C-alpha positions in Angstrom: -99.6 10.9 7.7 -99.6 7.7 9.6 -102.8 5.6 9.5 -104.1 4.5 12.9 -104.7 0.7 12.9 -108.4 0.0 13.3 -109.2 -2.7 15.8 -111.9 -5.2 14.6 -114.2 -6.1 17.5 -116.2 -9.3 17.3 -120.0 -8.6 17.5 -121.7 -10.4 20.4 -124.7 -10.3 22.7 -125.1 -11.2 26.4 -127.7 -13.4 28.0 -128.4 -13.4 31.8 -131.1 -14.7 34.2 -133.0 -13.4 37.2 -133.6 -16.5 39.4 -134.6 -17.3 42.9 -130.9 -17.0 43.9 -130.1 -13.9 41.7 -132.0 -10.6 41.9 -132.4 -8.3 38.9 -129.8 -5.9 40.5 -127.3 -8.7 40.9 -127.9 -9.9 37.3 -127.3 -6.4 36.0 -124.1 -6.1 38.0 -122.9 -9.5 36.7 -123.8 -8.5 33.1 -121.8 -5.2 33.5 -118.8 -7.3 34.5 -119.5 -9.8 31.7 -119.5 -6.9 29.2 -116.1 -5.8 30.5 -114.8 -9.3 30.2 -116.1 -9.4 26.6 -114.4 -6.1 25.8 -111.1 -7.4 27.3 -111.4 -10.5 25.1 -111.9 -8.3 22.0 -115.7 -8.2 21.5 -118.3 -5.5 21.1 -121.6 -6.0 23.0 -124.5 -5.0 20.8 -127.4 -6.0 23.2 -128.3 -7.7 26.4 -131.1 -10.2 26.8 -132.4 -11.2 30.2 -135.3 -13.3 31.5 -136.9 -14.1 34.9 -137.1 -17.8 35.6 -137.2 -19.8 38.8 -134.1 -21.7 37.6 -132.2 -22.0 34.3 -134.0 -24.1 31.6 -132.1 -27.5 31.7 -132.2 -27.7 27.9 -131.6 -24.2 26.6 -130.8 -22.1 29.7 -133.5 -19.5 28.8 -137.2 -20.1 27.8 -138.4 -20.9 24.3 -139.9 -17.5 23.6 -136.8 -15.6 24.7 -134.7 -18.0 22.6 -136.7 -17.1 19.6 -136.1 -13.4 20.3 -132.3 -14.0 20.6 -132.3 -16.1 17.4 -134.1 -13.3 15.5 -131.7 -10.7 16.7 -128.7 -12.9 15.9 -129.9 -13.4 12.3 -130.9 -9.7 11.8 -127.6 -8.2 13.0 -125.2 -11.0 11.9 -124.0 -11.6 15.4 -121.2 -14.1 15.6 -121.1 -14.9 19.3 -123.6 -15.2 22.1 -122.2 -15.1 25.6 -124.1 -16.6 28.6 -123.4 -15.3 32.1 -123.3 -18.7 33.7 -121.5 -21.9 32.9 -123.5 -24.0 30.4 -123.8 -27.8 30.6 -122.5 -29.7 27.5 -126.2 -30.5 26.7 -127.3 -26.9 26.9 -124.4 -25.8 24.7 -125.3 -28.3 22.0 -128.9 -27.4 22.0 -128.3 -23.7 21.9 -125.7 -24.0 19.1 -128.3 -26.0 17.0 -130.9 -23.3 17.5 -128.8 -20.1 17.1 -126.2 -21.5 14.6 -123.4 -19.3 15.9 -120.6 -19.5 18.5 -121.9 -20.1 22.0 -119.6 -19.0 24.9 -120.3 -19.1 28.6 -118.7 -17.1 31.4 -116.2 -19.8 32.2 -114.9 -20.2 28.7 -114.7 -16.4 28.2 -112.4 -16.1 31.2 -110.3 -19.1 30.0 -110.0 -17.3 26.6 -108.8 -14.1 28.2 -106.3 -16.1 30.3 -105.1 -17.7 27.1 -104.6 -14.3 25.5 -102.8 -12.9 28.5 -100.5 -15.8 29.3 -96.9 -14.8 28.6 -94.6 -17.3 30.1 -94.4 -21.0 29.4 -95.6 -21.7 33.0 -98.8 -19.5 32.6 -99.5 -21.0 29.1 -99.3 -24.5 30.6 -101.7 -23.6 33.4 -104.2 -22.1 31.0 -104.0 -25.0 28.5 -104.6 -27.5 31.2 -107.7 -25.6 32.4 -109.0 -25.3 28.8 -108.6 -29.0 28.1 -110.4 -30.0 31.3 -113.3 -27.7 30.3 -113.3 -29.0 26.7 -113.3 -32.7 27.5 -117.0 -33.2 28.4 -117.9 -30.8 25.5 -116.1 -32.6 22.6 -119.3 -34.2 21.4 -120.8 -30.7 20.9 -117.8 -29.6 18.8 -117.7 -32.7 16.6 -121.3 -33.4 15.7 -120.4 -33.9 12.1 -118.7 -37.2 13.0 -120.7 -40.5 13.0 -119.9 -43.8 14.7 -118.0 -46.1 12.3 -118.6 -49.8 12.1 -117.5 -51.8 15.1 -116.9 -55.5 15.5 -113.9 -57.9 15.2 -110.9 -56.2 13.8 -112.4 -52.8 14.0 -111.6 -51.9 17.6 -108.6 -49.5 18.2 -108.3 -47.9 14.7 -112.0 -48.7 14.2 -113.1 -46.5 17.2 -115.1 -43.4 16.4 -113.2 -40.2 15.7 -114.9 -38.6 18.8 -113.5 -41.3 21.0 -110.1 -40.9 19.4 -110.3 -37.1 20.1 -111.3 -37.8 23.7 -108.3 -40.1 24.2 -106.0 -37.5 22.7 -107.4 -34.8 25.0 -107.1 -37.1 28.1 -103.5 -37.9 27.1 -102.7 -34.2 26.7 -104.3 -33.5 30.2 -102.1 -36.3 31.7 -99.0 -34.8 30.0 -99.8 -31.3 31.1 -100.4 -32.4 34.7 -97.0 -34.1 34.7 -95.4 -30.9 33.4 -97.2 -28.9 36.0 -95.8 -31.2 38.8 -92.3 -30.5 37.5 -93.0 -26.8 37.4 -94.6 -26.8 40.8 -91.5 -28.5 42.2 -89.2 -25.9 40.5 -91.4 -23.0 41.9 -91.3 -24.6 45.3 -87.5 -24.8 45.2 -87.3 -21.1 44.0 -89.5 -20.0 46.9 -87.3 -22.1 49.3 -84.2 -20.4 48.0 -85.4 -17.0 48.9 -84.2 -17.4 52.4 -86.1 -16.2 55.5 -87.0 -12.7 54.2 -90.6 -11.6 55.0 -92.9 -12.3 52.1 -95.8 -10.0 51.3 -98.4 -10.8 48.6 -100.7 -8.4 46.8 -104.2 -10.0 46.5 -107.5 -8.6 45.3 -110.2 -8.6 42.7 -109.1 -8.2 39.1 -108.5 -4.6 37.8 -108.2 -3.0 41.3 -104.6 -1.6 40.7 -102.4 -4.3 42.2 -99.8 -4.1 39.3 -99.8 -0.3 39.5 -99.2 -0.5 43.2 -96.4 -3.0 42.7 -94.7 -0.7 40.2 -94.8 2.2 42.6 -93.6 0.3 45.7 -90.8 -1.7 43.9 -89.9 0.8 41.2 -90.3 -2.0 38.7 -92.2 -2.1 35.3 -94.8 -4.8 35.7 -97.4 -4.7 32.9 -100.5 -2.8 34.1 -103.6 -2.0 32.0 -107.3 -1.0 32.6 -108.6 -4.4 31.6 -109.5 -7.5 33.5 -106.7 -10.0 34.2 -103.8 -7.8 32.9 -101.5 -9.8 35.1 -101.3 -13.6 35.1 -97.7 -14.4 35.8 -96.7 -13.9 39.4 -93.9 -11.3 39.7 -91.7 -11.2 42.8 -89.5 -8.2 43.7 -87.2 -7.4 46.6 -88.5 -4.2 48.2 -86.8 -2.0 50.8 -88.9 0.5 52.8 -86.8 2.6 55.2 -83.9 0.1 55.6 -86.1 -3.0 55.9 -86.0 -5.5 53.0 -88.8 -7.9 52.2 -90.2 -9.8 49.1 -93.3 -8.5 47.4 -95.3 -10.6 44.9 -98.0 -9.5 42.5 -100.6 -12.3 41.9 -103.4 -13.0 39.5 -106.6 -11.2 40.2 -109.7 -12.9 41.5 -113.3 -12.7 40.1 -116.7 -13.8 41.1 -117.8 -17.2 39.5 -114.1 -18.0 39.0 -113.9 -21.3 37.1 -112.8 -24.2 39.4 -110.5 -25.4 36.6 -108.5 -22.1 37.0 -108.3 -22.4 40.8 -106.9 -25.9 40.4 -104.6 -25.0 37.4 -103.1 -21.9 39.1 -102.1 -23.9 42.2 -98.5 -22.7 42.1 -99.5 -19.1 41.5 -101.8 -19.3 44.6 -99.0 -20.9 46.6 -97.4 -17.4 46.6 -100.4 -16.4 48.6 -100.4 -19.5 50.8 -96.8 -19.0 51.8 -96.9 -15.2 52.3 -96.4 -13.8 55.8 -98.6 -10.7 55.1 -101.4 -10.1 52.6 -102.1 -6.6 51.1 -105.7 -6.9 50.1 -106.1 -4.2 47.4 -109.7 -2.9 46.8 -111.0 -0.5 44.2 -113.1 1.7 46.4 -114.4 3.6 43.3 -116.3 0.5 42.2 -119.9 0.6 43.3 -119.8 -3.1 44.4 -116.4 -3.0 46.1 -117.8 -4.8 49.2 -119.0 -7.7 47.1 -115.5 -7.9 45.5 -114.0 -8.1 49.0 -116.3 -11.0 49.8 -115.4 -12.8 46.6 -111.7 -12.5 47.3 -112.2 -13.7 50.9 -114.2 -16.7 49.6 -111.3 -17.7 47.4 -108.7 -17.1 50.2 -110.8 -19.3 52.4 -110.8 -22.0 49.7 -107.0 -22.0 49.6 -106.8 -21.8 53.4 -105.2 -18.3 53.6 -108.1 -16.5 55.2 -106.4 -16.4 58.7 -103.2 -14.7 57.4 -102.3 -11.2 58.7 -103.9 -8.8 56.2 -103.7 -5.1 55.5 -106.8 -3.7 53.6 -105.6 -1.2 51.0 -108.4 0.9 49.5 -107.1 2.1 46.2 -108.3 4.7 43.6 -109.6 7.3 46.2 -109.0 9.9 43.4 -111.7 8.3 41.4 -114.2 7.8 44.2 -117.5 9.7 43.9 -120.4 9.4 46.4 -123.9 9.7 45.1 -125.8 12.8 46.2 -128.3 12.3 49.0 -131.1 14.6 50.2 -131.9 14.3 53.9 -135.4 15.6 53.2 -136.2 12.8 50.7 -137.8 10.1 52.8 -138.5 8.0 49.7 -134.8 7.2 49.1 -133.0 5.0 51.6 -129.4 6.0 52.4 -127.0 3.3 51.3 -123.2 2.8 51.1 -123.3 4.5 47.7 -124.1 7.8 49.5 -121.1 7.5 52.0 -118.4 10.1 51.8 -114.8 8.9 51.7 -114.3 10.0 55.3 -117.3 7.9 56.3 -115.9 4.9 54.6 -112.6 5.5 56.3 -114.2 5.7 59.7 -116.3 2.5 59.0 -113.4 0.4 57.8 -110.8 1.7 60.3 -113.1 0.7 63.1 -114.0 -2.7 61.5 -110.3 -3.7 61.0 -108.8 -2.2 64.2 -107.0 0.5 62.2 -105.5 -2.0 59.7 -106.9 -0.3 56.6 -105.3 2.5 54.5 -106.8 4.6 51.7 -104.6 5.6 48.8 -104.3 6.3 45.1 -101.5 4.2 43.6 -101.7 6.1 40.3 -101.3 9.6 41.9 -99.5 8.4 45.0 -102.1 10.0 47.3 -101.5 9.2 51.0 -98.5 7.1 50.0 -96.2 8.0 52.9 -98.8 6.7 55.3 -99.1 3.5 53.3 -95.4 2.9 53.3 -95.3 3.6 57.1 -98.1 1.1 57.7 -96.5 -1.6 55.5 -93.1 -1.0 57.3 -94.7 -1.4 60.7 -96.5 -4.7 59.7 -93.4 -6.2 58.1 -91.2 -5.1 61.0 -93.5 -6.9 63.5 -93.0 -10.2 61.5 -89.3 -9.5 60.9 -88.5 -8.9 64.6 -90.1 -12.1 65.7 -88.1 -14.0 63.1 -84.8 -12.2 63.7 -84.9 -10.8 67.3 -81.2 -10.0 67.3 -81.8 -7.6 64.4 -84.3 -5.5 66.2 -81.9 -2.6 66.8 -81.2 -2.5 63.0 -84.8 -1.6 62.2 -86.1 1.2 64.5 -89.6 2.7 64.3 -90.4 4.0 60.8 -88.1 6.7 59.5 -89.4 8.9 56.8 -87.5 10.0 53.6 -86.0 13.0 55.5 -84.4 10.8 58.2 -86.8 11.9 60.9 -88.6 9.3 63.0 -92.4 9.7 62.5 -94.7 10.0 65.5 
């Protein structure tokens, strides 16, 4: 009998804050996401710690009393890693490490670590390495506290500099080298995009783990890696797709997330160029997620940062098979009816009216409502194609279904 390999998960705890800018509900939501990130990275969350403060403690992020509680739990349960929901300053990280005597990870570094695990191609690995070094540079002193300043003076400069300064110089040199490598790769990627001709370009965008890669596989009949974990896809995949008799290029891009590290936005410039140069965006949304509207806002914020917010966009609400509305009693005046109580039909009516009909509700996994989706994509691509090639208009009539009949 074959033995099933047992996966060893790293034991960790999570720490979050309720502040003036972040309510308890919002903190809980972020910690849920942080726990999923930790699971994706290979960790098991034993407990969550939270505290209400006006603002994070500048020295230790959380208060002294709460830090003592965390330290006691870490020692008692032999916890190897403590993950904080916000990015820590180098000073905070040093102070917390000294108090807890274990590995301290913030949200930014956790995302960078997942990216490092997921990067498959040389291009993606270079992007992630650059982001990691830029994050690491100001924190080197915290990682090398065992080193002390050597004697300076005449004849002791250069080789006589401290090891920490040597390490900083090595990291800076590595960052410079990686940036040069990225410029070369960016140029190659730009050339590749230029060589694709004048075909209409469509890009899948959306929050992480909303089903973009699954949708890509169904539309293009390809085998892009898809998994129910965050950031399953890092490398941009481009496929030629034909719907009806109309060809276009479809690209699957890296998923976005709230509190996305700025280092990653900068490092993944070329990946995001696929979005910038697209003619049409398919904004995929996991409607089964309770905070899907927040996810939409997070994606729109990043699209705005990369100056792609004004592009033609089709909202694709995925995972309708997994959507469940919360029960609501009309007689219960104590409970306010919210979006969580909306039926799928109510959401359809709301979003169809908001986006002038440019929204579609599907299940990529079960191919629910997929014919309507293909028809909608065909119509949107055809609009762009006809303006680019007006003499080809007769080649691409109104959408024809798989049976050869023109749809109403």
